[in-house]
C-alpha positions in Angstrom: 127.5 126.3 83.0 130.8 126.4 81.0 130.5 126.8 77.3 126.9 128.2 77.0 123.6 128.9 78.7 122.4 126.8 81.5 120.6 123.7 80.2 117.9 121.5 81.7 118.5 118.0 82.9 115.7 115.5 82.2 115.4 112.1 83.7 112.6 109.6 82.9 111.3 107.8 85.9 109.8 104.5 84.5 107.2 102.4 86.3 105.6 99.4 84.5 102.4 100.8 82.9 102.9 104.4 84.2 102.8 106.4 87.5 99.1 106.7 87.7 97.9 103.9 89.9 95.0 103.2 87.5 97.0 103.3 84.3 97.0 99.5 84.1 93.2 99.5 83.7 93.3 101.3 80.4 92.5 99.1 77.4 95.8 99.7 75.8 98.0 99.0 78.9 100.0 95.8 79.2 99.1 94.3 82.6 102.3 92.3 82.6 104.7 95.2 81.6 106.5 95.1 85.0 108.3 91.9 84.1 108.6 92.5 80.3 112.2 93.3 79.5 111.4 94.3 75.9 108.9 96.9 77.2 111.5 98.7 79.3 114.1 98.4 76.5 111.7 100.2 74.1 111.0 102.9 76.7 114.8 103.4 77.2 115.2 103.8 73.4 112.4 106.3 73.3 114.1 108.3 76.1 117.4 108.1 74.3 115.7 109.3 71.1 114.6 112.4 73.1 118.3 112.9 74.3 117.2 112.7 77.9 120.0 112.5 80.5 118.8 109.3 82.1 116.2 106.8 83.0 115.5 105.6 86.5 113.9 102.6 88.2 112.8 102.7 91.8 113.1 99.6 94.0 112.2 98.2 97.4 113.1 94.9 99.2 109.4 94.4 100.2 106.1 93.8 98.5 104.3 97.0 99.0 100.5 97.4 99.3 97.8 95.3 98.0 98.5 93.3 94.9 94.8 93.6 94.0 95.3 97.3 93.5 97.8 97.5 90.6 100.5 95.3 89.1 103.4 94.9 91.5 105.8 92.7 89.6 109.2 94.4 89.7 112.5 93.1 88.2 115.7 93.7 90.2 116.7 97.0 88.6 120.5 96.6 88.2 119.8 93.3 86.3 117.2 95.3 84.2 119.8 98.1 83.5 122.3 95.5 82.2 119.7 94.3 79.7 118.9 97.9 78.7 122.5 98.8 78.3 122.8 96.3 75.6 120.3 98.1 73.4 121.2 101.7 74.1 124.3 103.8 73.7 124.0 107.1 75.5 121.1 107.3 78.0 122.1 107.2 81.6 120.9 104.3 83.7 120.0 104.9 87.4 118.6 102.3 89.9 117.6 102.4 93.5 119.3 100.1 96.1 119.1 100.2 99.8 122.0 100.7 102.2 120.0 99.2 105.1 119.5 95.8 103.4 122.7 95.3 101.4 126.4 95.1 102.0 128.9 97.6 100.6 131.1 95.1 98.7 128.2 93.4 96.9 126.5 96.7 95.9 129.7 98.5 94.9 130.6 95.5 92.7 127.1 95.4 91.2 127.0 99.1 90.2 130.6 99.0 89.0 129.6 96.1 86.8 126.7 98.0 85.3 129.0 101.0 84.8 131.4 98.8 82.8 128.6 97.1 80.8 127.1 100.5 79.8 130.4 102.3 79.1 130.1 104.7 82.1 126.3 105.4 82.3 125.4 104.0 85.7 123.9 105.9 88.6 122.9 104.7 92.1 119.8 106.1 93.9 120.8 105.6 97.5 117.9 104.9 99.9 117.7 103.9 103.5 114.3 102.0 103.2 111.6 102.8 105.7 109.1 100.3 107.1 108.9 97.3 109.4 107.8 95.1 106.5 111.1 95.4 104.8 112.9 94.7 108.1 111.0 91.5 108.5 112.3 90.2 105.2 115.8 90.5 106.6 115.5 88.7 109.9 114.7 91.9 111.9 111.7 92.5 114.1 111.4 96.1 113.0 113.1 98.9 111.1 116.2 100.7 112.6 115.5 104.2 113.7 115.6 107.0 111.1 118.9 108.5 112.3 120.5 105.1 112.6 119.6 104.2 109.0 121.3 107.4 107.8 124.4 106.8 110.0 124.7 103.4 108.3 124.1 104.9 104.9 126.9 107.4 105.4 129.4 104.7 106.3 128.1 102.5 103.5 128.8 105.3 100.9 132.3 105.9 102.4 133.1 102.2 102.0 131.6 102.0 98.5 133.8 104.9 97.4 136.9 103.4 98.8 136.1 100.2 96.9 135.6 102.0 93.7 138.9 103.8 94.3 140.7 100.5 95.1 141.8 100.3 91.5 143.7 103.4 90.3 142.7 104.5 86.7 146.0 103.2 85.2 146.2 100.0 87.2 145.6 97.8 84.2 148.7 97.8 81.9 147.9 94.6 79.9 151.6 94.3 79.0 151.7 91.0 77.0 155.4 91.2 76.4 156.3 91.5 80.0 153.5 89.1 81.1 152.0 91.8 83.4 148.3 92.4 83.3 148.0 94.9 86.2 150.3 97.0 88.3 149.8 95.5 91.8 151.1 98.8 93.4 148.0 100.5 92.0 145.4 98.0 93.4 144.7 98.6 97.0 143.0 96.9 100.0 140.6 99.4 101.6 141.0 98.0 105.2 137.9 99.7 106.4 137.0 99.3 110.1 133.9 101.1 111.3 130.9 100.7 113.5 128.7 99.1 110.8 131.2 97.5 108.4 134.6 95.9 108.4 135.8 95.5 104.7 139.2 94.5 103.6 138.8 94.9 99.8 139.9 95.8 97.1 137.0 95.4 94.7 137.2 92.6 92.1 136.1 95.0 89.3 138.6 97.6 87.9 137.8 101.3 88.0 135.3 102.3 85.3 135.5 105.2 82.9 133.3 107.3 85.2 135.4 106.6 88.3 132.3 106.2 90.4 128.7 105.7 89.4 126.7 108.9 89.8 125.2 109.1 93.3 121.5 110.1 93.4 119.4 110.6 96.6 115.7 111.2 97.1 115.1 111.8 100.9 114.0 115.3 101.8 114.0 115.0 105.6 116.6 117.0 107.6 118.8 113.9 107.7 118.1 113.3 104.1 119.1 116.8 103.0 122.3 116.6 105.1 123.1 113.3 103.5 122.5 114.7 100.0 124.7 117.8 100.7 127.6 115.5 101.6 127.2 112.8 99.0 124.6 113.3 96.3 125.3 114.4 92.7 121.6 114.4 91.7 118.5 114.7 93.9 115.0 113.5 93.1 112.4 115.5 95.2 108.7 116.1 95.3 107.0 119.6 95.6 103.5 120.8 94.9 104.3 124.5 94.8 106.9 126.8 93.3 107.7 128.4 96.6 108.3 125.0 98.3 110.5 124.0 95.5 112.5 127.3 95.7 113.0 126.9 99.4 114.2 123.3 99.1 116.5 124.3 96.2 118.1 127.2 98.1 118.4 125.2 101.3 120.1 122.2 99.7 122.5 124.4 97.7 123.4 126.2 100.9 124.0 122.9 102.7 126.1 121.6 99.8 128.3 124.7 100.1 128.6 124.3 103.8 129.7 120.7 103.3 132.7 122.0 101.3 131.3 121.2 97.8 130.5 123.3 94.8 126.7 123.8 94.7 126.8 123.2 91.0 128.0 119.7 91.6 124.5 118.7 92.8 121.5 118.6 90.4 118.1 119.0 91.9 115.3 117.4 89.9 111.7 117.7 91.2 109.2 115.2 89.9 106.4 116.2 87.5 103.6 113.9 86.2 102.6 115.5 82.8 99.2 114.6 81.5 99.4 115.9 77.9 96.6 116.6 75.5 96.2 118.5 72.2 94.1 121.0 74.1 93.9 121.8 77.8 90.4 120.4 77.8 91.6 117.1 76.4 94.4 116.9 78.9 92.0 117.5 81.8 89.6 114.9 80.4 92.4 112.3 80.2 93.4 113.1 83.8 89.7 112.8 84.9 89.3 109.5 83.1 92.4 108.1 84.9 91.2 109.4 88.3 87.8 107.8 87.8 89.5 104.4 87.5 91.0 104.6 91.0 89.3 102.2 93.4 88.8 104.1 96.7 88.8 101.1 98.9 92.4 100.3 97.9 93.6 103.9 97.9 92.2 104.6 101.4 94.3 101.7 102.9 97.4 103.1 101.1 96.8 106.6 102.4 96.1 105.2 105.9 99.4 103.4 105.9 101.3 106.6 104.9 99.5 108.6 107.7 99.9 105.9 110.3 96.2 105.9 111.1 93.4 103.2 111.0 91.7 103.1 107.5 88.3 103.4 109.2 89.3 106.9 110.5 89.5 108.2 106.9 86.0 109.2 105.6 85.9 109.6 101.8 83.9 112.8 101.8 85.5 114.2 105.0 88.8 115.9 105.6 91.8 114.3 107.3 91.1 113.7 111.0 92.6 115.9 113.6 95.5 114.6 115.8 97.7 113.1 113.1 101.2 112.2 114.2 103.9 114.9 113.9 106.8 114.4 111.5 109.0 113.7 114.4 106.9 110.7 115.3 107.3 109.3 111.8 110.2 106.9 111.3 110.0 106.6 107.5 109.1 108.7 104.5 109.1 111.8 106.7 109.1 114.4 104.0 106.4 112.7 101.9 104.2 112.4 105.0 104.5 116.2 105.6 103.9 117.0 101.9 100.7 115.0 101.8 99.3 116.4 105.1 100.2 120.0 104.1 98.6 119.5 100.7 95.3 118.2 102.3 95.2 120.9 105.0 96.2 123.9 102.8 93.6 123.1 100.1 90.9 121.7 102.4 90.8 118.5 100.4 88.5 115.7 101.3 90.0 112.2 101.5 88.4 111.4 98.1 90.0 114.5 96.5 93.3 113.8 98.1 93.3 110.3 96.8 92.7 111.7 93.3 95.6 114.1 93.7 98.0 111.3 94.9 96.8 108.8 92.4 98.9 110.2 89.6 102.3 110.7 91.4 102.1 109.9 95.1 102.7 113.5 96.1 104.7 114.6 93.0 103.3 117.5 91.1 100.7 116.5 88.5 100.2 118.9 85.6 97.6 118.6 82.9 97.9 120.7 79.7 99.1 121.0 76.2 102.7 120.4 75.2 103.3 124.2 75.2 101.8 124.5 78.7 103.9 121.6 80.0 107.1 123.2 78.5 106.0 126.6 80.1 105.7 125.0 83.5 109.1 123.3 83.3 110.7 126.5 82.0 109.1 128.6 84.8 110.4 126.4 87.6 113.8 126.0 85.9 114.3 129.8 85.5 112.9 130.7 89.0 115.5 129.0 91.2 113.4 125.9 91.8 115.1 123.2 89.7 118.1 122.2 87.7 115.9 119.9 85.7 113.0 117.5 86.2 112.2 113.9 87.0 109.6 113.1 84.3 107.0 110.7 85.5 104.6 109.7 82.7 101.2 108.8 84.0 100.7 106.1 81.3 103.4 104.1 79.5 104.5 104.0 76.8 102.2 106.7 75.4 103.0 109.3 78.1 106.8 109.1 77.4 106.3 109.1 73.7 104.2 112.3 73.7 106.7 114.0 76.0 109.6 113.1 73.8 107.9 113.9 70.5 106.0 117.0 71.5 107.4 118.7 74.6 111.2 118.1 74.1 111.2 119.8 70.7 109.7 122.9 72.3 112.3 122.9 75.0 115.0 122.5 72.3 113.6 125.4 70.3 113.8 127.6 73.3 117.4 126.8 73.9 116.7 125.0 77.2 117.6 121.4 76.2 120.2 119.7 74.1 119.5 118.6 70.5 122.3 116.0 70.6 124.4 114.3 73.2 127.8 115.8 73.6 129.2 113.1 75.9 128.8 109.3 76.4 128.8 109.0 80.2 126.1 110.0 82.7 128.6 112.3 84.4 129.1 114.1 81.1 125.3 114.5 80.6 125.0 116.0 84.1 128.2 118.1 83.7 129.9 116.3 86.6 133.6 115.7 87.0 135.2 112.3 87.3 135.9 111.9 91.1 139.6 112.0 92.1 140.9 108.6 93.3 141.8 108.8 97.0 144.7 106.3 96.6 146.2 108.2 93.7 146.0 111.4 95.7 147.8 109.8 98.6 150.5 108.5 96.2 150.9 112.1 94.8 151.5 113.4 98.3 154.3 110.9 99.1 157.6 112.3 97.8 159.9 110.1 95.8 162.5 108.4 98.0 166.0 109.9 97.5 168.8 107.3 97.9 170.9 108.0 100.9 174.7 107.7 100.7 176.2 104.6 102.4 
């Protein structure tokens, strides 16, 4: 890192009442938080008070699971980010959007708009969306194959980048005297013709201060890692062990180099669900109280859906059945499927125990301890080649984020691992990322000036 020691990057992954599936059952939780804009605005302000790099909202174009299990109301995240941008100044704003069930022009325009509204703080978590249920919401009988979804995603990103580049940075001249608002020679059609998309362009939103929104990715399958190496600037990932996180980190950095990119241009952020108490015993008690609020009948159906097995084959006090599908047979959430199966097999967990382990973070690492112990865990992974930072997933909101900001962040600051103040205003500046070059400007620079020829 230029100008000083390497620093952590911290993102807050926000989910209604918190990541633990039983968090909404706590007396202090707001059961309607998922559609309460003020709730999310306050959370964003808390994260900004802690000088975190960004906040993040997941999204899916399908109603997942059983609405009896937990609150499922979910606002469209780019709309929510626009509302949050109005009450914050520095915090980065990241949202998920699917390349399978959107069109490049609309999505490029939406994220460019958020980037302008926020002054250059937008990020897009690119997903390909698994599952037949989502497909049926878009007039399809079933989901496209895993490889086809990634092929479409790659072309989708190529088109989006062309659209963001369609205005050069100095296209707007706003010359009132001459009556010229923009230089038309610096606004370009993209004229994309590909197997999935045919887009003329240009975009109807000028280039933002960031150039492009920051590209985030969360798939850890082989296709997902190749996609990340080519496009991603930040990666959200899930690992239960240090060794697995180290292997993923080294592999993705190697792939990024092989793709012709600087490995420092991609930030890897594993998820961690911190259950924080004044003492370790208190933290473990809080974790146990949350786990005891999980209703097994709901959780079994959710686990069965992930494993692609009938719910009746999962016995609460037995281990996972033999003969589960291989990862190659899974068309969606491949890496999460493998993580869950490996966790259950390696630790000989019963279905009941596995449900408890997944209840807090759906496969992300859950850590219960004091603020110092949480800071120790973060520092150890950060300094052991496993992470560039972390995706903080509070089990309960707002209290879990507040205690992290007020008690863990100061420890990381005192250790010289995290910023005390923002040094930039854009998400790219927080992550230490360069503004992307404009492809049309580069072409212009390669064309020599015409020299008049004698008559």
